[in-house]
C-alpha positions as CSV (number, residue, x, y, z in Angstrom):
1,M,-9.8,3.0,-19.3
2,L,-7.3,5.8,-18.7
3,A,-3.8,4.5,-17.9
4,I,-2.4,6.2,-14.8
5,R,1.3,7.0,-14.9
6,S,3.3,5.1,-12.4
7,D,5.2,8.2,-11.2
8,I,1.9,9.7,-10.0
9,L,1.1,6.8,-7.8
10,R,4.6,6.0,-6.7
11,G,4.5,8.5,-3.8
12,H,1.3,6.9,-2.5
13,I,2.3,3.2,-2.5
14,D,3.0,3.3,1.2
15,A,-0.5,4.5,1.9
16,I,-2.0,1.8,-0.4
17,I,-0.1,-1.0,1.3
18,L,-0.9,0.3,4.8
19,Q,-4.6,0.6,3.9
20,I,-4.7,-3.0,2.7
21,L,-2.9,-4.2,5.8
22,S,-5.4,-2.2,7.9
23,E,-8.0,-4.8,6.7
24,G,-5.9,-7.7,8.1
25,D,-2.5,-9.4,7.9
26,S,-1.4,-10.5,4.4
27,Y,1.5,-11.7,2.3
28,G,3.2,-10.2,-0.7
29,Y,1.4,-11.9,-3.5
30,E,-2.0,-11.5,-1.8
31,I,-1.3,-7.7,-1.4
32,S,-0.3,-7.4,-5.0
33,K,-3.5,-9.1,-6.2
34,A,-5.6,-7.0,-3.8
35,I,-4.1,-3.8,-5.4
36,E,-4.9,-5.1,-8.9
37,K,-8.4,-6.1,-7.9
38,K,-9.3,-2.8,-6.1
39,T,-8.0,-0.8,-9.0
40,D,-9.6,-2.9,-11.7
41,H,-6.0,-3.8,-12.9
42,Q,-5.1,-0.1,-13.4
43,L,-2.3,-0.4,-10.9
44,Q,0.1,-3.3,-10.9
45,V,3.0,-3.2,-8.5
46,K,6.0,-5.2,-9.4
47,E,7.2,-7.8,-6.9
48,G,10.6,-6.1,-6.5
49,T,8.9,-2.7,-5.7
50,L,6.5,-4.3,-3.3
51,Y,9.3,-6.0,-1.2
52,A,11.4,-2.9,-1.2
53,V,8.4,-1.0,0.2
54,F,7.9,-3.8,2.8
55,Q,11.5,-3.4,3.9
56,R,11.2,0.3,4.2
57,L,7.9,0.2,6.1
58,E,9.2,-2.5,8.5
59,K,12.4,-0.5,9.2
60,K,10.2,2.4,10.2
61,N,8.1,0.1,12.4
62,Y,4.9,0.8,10.4
63,I,4.6,-2.9,9.7
64,A,5.9,-6.1,11.2
65,S,6.4,-9.5,9.6
66,Y,6.1,-13.1,10.7
67,Q,6.3,-16.5,9.2
68,G,2.9,-18.1,8.4
69,E,2.0,-21.7,8.1
70,R,3.6,-23.9,5.5
71,T,1.7,-24.0,2.2
72,H,2.3,-25.5,-1.2
73,G,5.7,-23.9,-1.8
74,G,6.9,-23.3,1.7
75,K,6.3,-20.8,4.5
76,R,4.8,-17.4,3.6
77,K,6.0,-14.2,5.2
78,Y,3.0,-12.3,6.4
79,Y,2.9,-8.6,7.1
80,M,0.8,-6.8,9.7
81,L,0.1,-3.2,10.5
82,T,1.6,-1.9,13.8
83,V,0.1,0.7,16.1
84,T,2.7,3.2,14.7
85,G,1.7,2.2,11.2
86,R,-2.0,2.8,11.9
87,T,-1.2,6.2,13.2
88,Y,0.9,6.9,10.1
89,L,-1.9,5.7,7.9
90,T,-4.3,8.1,9.6
91,E,-1.8,11.0,8.9
92,L,-1.5,9.9,5.3
93,E,-5.3,9.8,4.9
94,A,-5.6,13.4,6.3
95,E,-2.7,14.5,4.0
96,W,-4.5,13.0,1.0
97,Q,-7.7,15.0,1.7
98,E,-5.6,18.2,1.7
99,I,-3.9,17.1,-1.6
100,K,-7.3,16.5,-3.2
101,K,-8.5,20.0,-2.2
102,I,-5.4,21.6,-3.6
103,M,-5.5,19.6,-6.9
104,N,-9.3,20.4,-7.3
105,I,-8.5,24.1,-7.1
106,F,-6.2,23.8,-10.1
107,L,-7.7,21.0,-12.1
108,E,-11.4,21.4,-11.6
109,G,-11.4,25.2,-11.1
110,Q,-13.0,25.1,-7.7
């Protein structure tokens, strides 16, 4: 399995998190595990990075947070995609399609 450099994916972590939240509300640890599972453990996001992204996305009103039910260790903070966040995710998806076209020109000779 080819290891992917973290700097390549760093610019796309917002899109990854927003896409996961487009599937439903979730909390930090669950989002981290979803990223690992979907990438077959090729991408692991550190907790500090994840929460910094949550703060940035919440400040921009792309996501909102709320306290969930008490579980084994206390209340969990859940995150949800906002209408603004859904619009932004659509823009990121379109941007990604354009990036792929450009990269294919140079890396696949098309």
